[in-house]
MARVEXTOR-497105 format. One record per residue (C-alpha): residue in three letters; x, y, z. Coordinates in steps of 0.02 Angstrom, whole numbers. Example, Ala and Ser with C-alpha at 12.3 -4.5 7.8 and 13.67 -1.06 7.14 Angstrom:
2
PT     r       px       py       pz
PT   ALA      615     -225      390
PT   SER      684      -53      357
END
This chain:
110
PT     r       px       py       pz
PT   UNK     1269       -2       45
PT   UNK     1382     -141      110
PT   UNK     1504      -13      181
PT   UNK     1365       62      287
PT   UNK     1279      -97      344
PT   UNK     1337     -166      511
PT   UNK     1442     -322      500
PT   UNK     1469     -415      664
PT   UNK     1597     -540      601
PT   UNK     1704     -589      454
PT   UNK     1786     -756      421
PT   UNK     1951     -770      330
PT   UNK     2030     -936      284
PT   UNK     2204     -935      209
PT   UNK     2376    -1012      207
PT   UNK     2491     -864      177
PT   UNK     2511     -676      198
PT   UNK     2565     -578       46
PT   UNK     2488     -411       91
PT   UNK     2579     -270      178
PT   UNK     2552     -302      364
PT   UNK     2543     -117      409
PT   UNK     2405      -84      281
PT   UNK     2314     -241      336
PT   UNK     2322     -190      519
PT   UNK     2259      -16      475
PT   UNK     2108      -97      391
PT   UNK     2085     -211      541
PT   UNK     2082      -58      652
PT   UNK     1946       18      543
PT   UNK     1846     -144      560
PT   UNK     1867     -134      748
PT   UNK     1795       42      749
PT   UNK     1641      -32      665
PT   UNK     1634     -171      796
PT   UNK     1672     -304      666
PT   UNK     1770     -452      732
PT   UNK     1885     -554      621
PT   UNK     1892     -742      638
PT   UNK     2056     -788      557
PT   UNK     2084     -970      504
PT   UNK     2260    -1018      452
PT   UNK     2302    -1178      361
PT   UNK     2482    -1234      380
PT   UNK     2627    -1167      479
PT   UNK     2681    -1007      391
PT   UNK     2753     -905      536
PT   UNK     2733     -738      447
PT   UNK     2551     -775      408
PT   UNK     2518     -832      586
PT   UNK     2587     -669      657
PT   UNK     2480     -568      537
PT   UNK     2321     -670      566
PT   UNK     2344     -662      754
PT   UNK     2368     -473      746
PT   UNK     2212     -446      640
PT   UNK     2113     -553      762
PT   UNK     2184     -458      910
PT   UNK     2151     -287      835
PT   UNK     1970     -329      796
PT   UNK     1936     -423      957
PT   UNK     1913     -580      854
PT   UNK     1994     -751      860
PT   UNK     2141     -836      775
PT   UNK     2110    -1020      736
PT   UNK     2224    -1149      657
PT   UNK     2136    -1235      512
PT   UNK     2153    -1419      471
PT   UNK     2069    -1460      305
PT   UNK     2053    -1641      364
PT   UNK     1940    -1587      508
PT   UNK     1785    -1538      411
PT   UNK     1665    -1573      556
PT   UNK     1765    -1461      673
PT   UNK     1770    -1321      543
PT   UNK     1583    -1337      514
PT   UNK     1550    -1324      702
PT   UNK     1661    -1171      718
PT   UNK     1578    -1086      569
PT   UNK     1406    -1122      644
PT   UNK     1464    -1044      808
PT   UNK     1531     -892      715
PT   UNK     1365     -879      624
PT   UNK     1274     -879      790
PT   UNK     1388     -740      852
PT   UNK     1363     -639      693
PT   UNK     1174     -655      706
PT   UNK     1151     -629      892
PT   UNK     1314     -579      974
PT   UNK     1395     -655     1126
PT   UNK     1227     -703     1202
PT   UNK     1184     -811     1051
PT   UNK     1357     -889     1056
PT   UNK     1338     -930     1241
PT   UNK     1167    -1008     1207
PT   UNK     1242    -1134     1087
PT   UNK     1329    -1229     1227
PT   UNK     1438    -1325     1106
PT   UNK     1623    -1366     1108
PT   UNK     1649    -1245      963
PT   UNK     1557    -1103     1049
PT   UNK     1654    -1135     1209
PT   UNK     1817    -1129     1110
PT   UNK     1770     -962     1033
PT   UNK     1709     -889     1197
PT   UNK     1873     -935     1280
PT   UNK     1968     -830     1152
PT   UNK     1841     -695     1110
PT   UNK     1876     -529     1193
PT   UNK     1726     -460     1291
END
């Protein structure tokens, strides 16, 4: 059932990339065909992970976001904005008129 239900967005929070990047990008492409955008949060400065997270975000039309575990309020605001997008698309995200929604809209591909 889950494979057939539409999914507007997914959120991934991580600090590394251990998966094969080609396989991951193939799966990201499949998500893009289903119009699912990936919001990729990266904690830390792992360059390999950043390249992979950015590529998944790009392939799906989503957004790459650095993640600071000390900034809980900012993370909460971003997750609320992503929730608005998942529930109502770009229009719902624009209606939020928050700093977090503006940040996502600036990076979100039309």
